C-alpha positions in Angstrom: -2.2 3.5 17.2 -0.8 1.2 14.5 -2.3 0.9 10.9 -1.0 -0.4 8.0 -0.2 1.6 4.7 1.7 1.6 1.4 4.0 4.4 0.1 3.9 5.6 -3.1 6.4 8.0 -3.8 6.0 10.8 -1.0 2.2 9.7 -0.4 1.4 6.9 2.0 -1.8 5.5 1.5 -3.6 4.0 5.0 -5.0 0.5 4.4 -7.4 0.8 7.4 -10.2 2.9 8.1 -9.1 5.9 10.5 -11.8 7.5 12.2 -10.2 9.0 15.3 -8.2 11.3 13.5 -10.1 14.8 11.9 -9.0 15.1 8.2 -6.4 18.0 7.6 -4.8 17.0 11.3 -0.8 16.9 11.1 0.2 13.3 12.7 3.7 11.9 13.4 4.3 9.0 11.3 6.9 6.1 12.6 8.0 3.9 9.6 8.8 0.1 10.1 8.8 -2.0 7.0 7.3 -5.6 7.4 10.0 -8.0 6.9 9.0 -10.7 9.3 6.1 -12.3 10.8 4.8 -11.2 14.3 6.6 -14.0 15.3 10.0 -12.7 14.1 10.6 -15.3 12.1 10.8 -15.0 8.3 7.5 -14.9 6.2 6.3 -18.1 4.8 5.3 -18.3 1.2 1.8 -18.4 2.0 2.2 -15.1 4.4 4.0 -13.6 1.3 1.1 -14.2 -1.0 -1.5 -13.0 1.4 0.4 -9.6 1.6 1.0 -9.4 -2.1 -3.1 -10.0 -2.5 -3.9 -7.6 0.2 -1.7 -4.9 -1.6 -3.1 -5.5 -5.3 -6.6 -5.2 -3.9 -5.9 -1.6 -3.2 -5.7 -0.8 -6.5 -9.1 -2.3 -7.7 -10.9 1.2 -7.6 -8.4 3.4 -8.8 -9.7 5.6 -11.8 -6.1 6.5 -12.8 -5.1 3.1 -13.6 -6.3 2.7 -16.8 -4.5 5.9 -17.6 -1.5 5.0 -16.3 -1.3 1.5 -18.1 -2.4 3.3 -21.5 0.6 5.5 -21.1 3.0 2.9 -20.4 1.7 1.1 -23.4 2.0 4.3 -25.6 5.5 4.4 -24.6 6.4 0.8 -24.8 5.3 0.7 -28.6 6.2 4.1 -29.6 
């Protein structure tokens, strides 16, 4: 099974719903960074933009994001 995910520090967040694996199940993960399109050719500008837009959407419901940016703003203006 292949699923897309985002790595943040030591946490890997899955971008797709996984119903086949119960919670708290140990799994084996093989990492492969997406560097080219499925054809093996470098990504086009539109493909890169589509990937970025997909990644940005994963943060839309993150309630901690406001706190994180408030802390960054506080440090920047200290």
